[in-house]
C-alpha positions in Angstrom: 8.8 -65.7 -3.6 8.7 -69.2 -2.3 9.2 -70.9 1.0 12.3 -73.0 1.7 10.3 -76.2 1.6 9.5 -75.4 -2.1 13.1 -75.4 -3.2 14.3 -78.3 -1.1 13.5 -81.0 -3.8 15.6 -79.2 -6.4 19.1 -80.5 -5.8 20.8 -78.7 -8.8 19.2 -75.4 -8.0 20.6 -72.0 -7.1 19.0 -69.4 -4.8 18.7 -65.8 -5.9 17.7 -63.2 -3.3 16.7 -59.8 -4.5 17.5 -57.0 -2.0 16.3 -55.6 0.3 16.0 -58.4 2.8 14.2 -58.2 6.1 16.4 -57.1 9.0 17.7 -60.1 10.9 17.1 -62.5 8.0 20.8 -63.5 7.8 20.9 -64.4 11.5 17.6 -66.2 11.3 18.8 -68.3 8.3 22.2 -69.0 9.9 20.4 -70.6 12.8 18.1 -72.7 10.7 19.2 -76.3 10.2 16.9 -76.6 7.2 18.6 -73.7 5.5 22.2 -74.9 6.2 21.4 -78.3 4.7 19.9 -77.0 1.4 22.1 -78.2 -1.5 22.6 -74.7 -3.0 23.6 -73.3 0.5 26.1 -76.1 1.0 27.6 -75.4 -2.4 27.7 -71.6 -1.8 25.3 -71.0 -4.6 23.2 -68.3 -3.0 23.2 -65.1 -4.9 22.0 -61.7 -3.6 21.4 -59.0 -6.2 20.5 -55.3 -5.9 16.9 -54.2 -5.9 15.2 -54.5 -9.3 11.7 -54.2 -10.5 11.3 -57.0 -13.1 7.7 -56.1 -14.1 8.4 -52.8 -15.8 9.3 -53.7 -19.4 12.5 -54.1 -21.4 14.9 -52.0 -19.4 14.1 -53.3 -15.9 14.3 -56.9 -17.2 17.6 -56.1 -18.9 18.9 -54.8 -15.6 17.7 -57.9 -13.8 19.5 -60.1 -16.4 22.7 -58.1 -16.0 22.6 -58.2 -12.2 21.9 -61.9 -12.3 24.7 -62.7 -14.8 27.2 -60.6 -12.8 26.2 -62.4 -9.5 26.6 -65.8 -11.1 30.0 -64.9 -12.6 31.1 -63.5 -9.2 30.2 -66.6 -7.4 27.7 -67.5 -4.7 27.7 -66.5 -1.1 26.9 -68.9 1.8 24.6 -66.5 3.5 22.3 -63.6 2.8 23.6 -60.2 3.8 
């Protein structure tokens, strides 16, 4: 987990959000000028995936890889839901 200022310098990046998100996060981000001007947000390259525990071994990491691949193939969203 990193702050928005940490990803700002990476212009060719994508943002992956692992659910669940905090209540009201979508509204908070939508009102943030910093968020709306991030390159991945402008390009609709924000991906939200289902909850996953990536520290449990082969099967959770495989599930993370599948969820991430599916999200990338589906296309990004311009907000976090």
